[in-house]
C-alpha positions in Angstrom: 16.8 10.4 10.5 14.4 12.2 8.1 11.0 10.6 8.3 10.8 10.0 4.6 13.9 7.8 4.9 11.8 5.4 7.0 9.9 4.4 3.8 11.7 2.1 1.4 10.7 0.7 -2.0 12.0 -2.7 -3.3 11.5 -4.0 -6.8 12.5 -7.7 -6.9 10.2 -8.3 -9.9 11.6 -5.1 -11.6 8.3 -4.7 -13.3 7.0 -1.3 -12.2 8.0 2.3 -12.6 7.4 4.4 -9.5 7.7 8.1 -10.3 8.7 10.9 -7.9 9.8 8.5 -5.1 11.1 11.1 -2.7 7.8 13.1 -3.0 5.8 9.9 -2.5 7.8 8.9 0.6 7.1 12.3 2.1 3.4 12.0 1.3 3.2 8.6 2.8 4.7 9.9 6.0 2.2 12.8 5.9 -0.7 10.3 5.7 0.5 8.6 8.9 0.7 12.0 10.5 -2.8 13.0 9.4 -4.1 9.7 10.7 -2.5 10.3 14.1 0.2 7.6 13.7 4.0 7.5 14.0 6.1 5.5 11.6 9.2 3.5 12.5 9.8 1.9 9.1 7.7 0.9 6.1 9.0 -1.4 3.3 7.1 -1.7 0.1 7.9 -4.8 -1.9 6.6 -4.8 -5.5 6.3 -8.4 -6.7 4.5 -10.7 -9.1 1.1 -12.4 -8.8 2.8 -15.7 -8.1 5.1 -14.3 -5.3 2.1 -12.7 -3.6 0.0 -15.8 -4.0 2.8 -17.8 -2.3 2.7 -15.3 0.7 -1.1 -15.4 0.8 -1.0 -19.2 1.0 1.9 -19.4 3.4 0.9 -16.7 5.9 -2.9 -16.2 5.5 -4.0 -19.7 4.3 -5.7 -18.0 1.4 -5.5 -19.6 -2.1 -6.3 -16.6 -4.3 -4.6 -13.7 -6.0 -4.7 -10.3 -4.3 -3.2 -6.9 -5.1 -1.8 -6.2 -1.6 -0.8 -7.9 1.7 0.1 -5.8 4.6 2.2 -7.2 7.5 2.1 -5.1 10.6 5.4 -5.8 12.4 4.9 -3.1 15.1 6.1 -3.8 18.6 5.4 -0.3 20.0 3.0 2.5 19.1 5.4 3.4 16.2 4.3 1.5 13.0 6.8 -0.9 11.4 5.5 -2.9 8.5 6.1 -4.6 5.2 3.6 -4.1 2.3 3.7 -6.5 -0.6 2.1 -5.4 -3.8 1.4 -7.5 -6.9 2.3 -5.4 -9.9 0.4 -7.9 -12.1 -2.8 -7.4 -10.1 -2.4 -3.6 -10.1 -2.0 -3.6 -13.9 -5.0 -5.9 -14.3 -7.2 -3.9 -11.9 -6.2 -0.6 -13.6 -7.3 -2.1 -17.0 -10.6 -3.4 -15.5 -11.3 0.0 -13.8 -10.3 2.1 -16.7 -7.7 4.0 -14.8 -4.0 4.6 -15.3 -1.5 2.1 -13.8 0.1 4.9 -11.8 -3.3 5.9 -10.3 -4.1 2.4 -9.3 -0.6 1.8 -8.0 -0.9 4.8 -5.7 -4.4 3.8 -4.6 -3.0 0.4 -3.4 0.1 2.1 -1.8 -2.2 4.4 0.2 -4.6 1.5 0.9 -1.8 -0.3 2.8 -1.0 2.8 4.8 -4.7 3.1 5.8 -4.8 -0.5 7.0 -1.8 0.2 9.2 -3.6 3.3 10.5 -6.5 1.0 11.7 -8.9 1.2 8.8 -10.5 -2.1 7.6 -12.4 -3.3 4.5 -14.3 -6.4 5.4 -17.8 -5.0 6.0 -19.7 -2.7 3.5 -19.5 0.2 5.9 -15.7 -0.2 6.3 -15.2 -0.5 2.5 -17.1 2.7 2.1 -14.8 4.6 4.6 -11.7 3.0 3.1 -12.7 4.1 -0.5 -13.4 7.6 0.8 -10.0 7.8 2.4 -8.2 6.3 -0.6 -9.9 8.8 -2.9 -9.2 11.7 -0.5 -5.5 10.9 -0.3 -5.3 10.2 -4.1 -6.9 13.5 -5.0 -4.7 15.4 -2.6 -1.6 13.7 -3.9 -2.3 14.2 -7.6 -4.1 17.6 -7.5 
């Protein structure tokens, strides 16, 4: 099975346009490779603020909006996961940051991959590394 077919996108909210999906899938796989990880499967689910808030409450006991929740379902050294992304939060964050929705959407997509590769963003030092990696992969993808 081609590695890019291990990455799937689902749009139950139907509220986002994701351009160049085949290229993006290949690039996501290349990030895993560059970070020294193997991928078994990766499902991205693009949903609403309310759907992600429900997941945040149900599985993480958090009562706040977020742009992304990553569920690592791996049972071996090959990564299997589901990544839920709030399209509403991505659009709002893009507006606040003064960037395009596509750029912010890709940043969040790559952010989830970086979490699965072992990068964290709780401490200031971790946030700094996470932002550097996000920017590195964003710049490489878009330029």
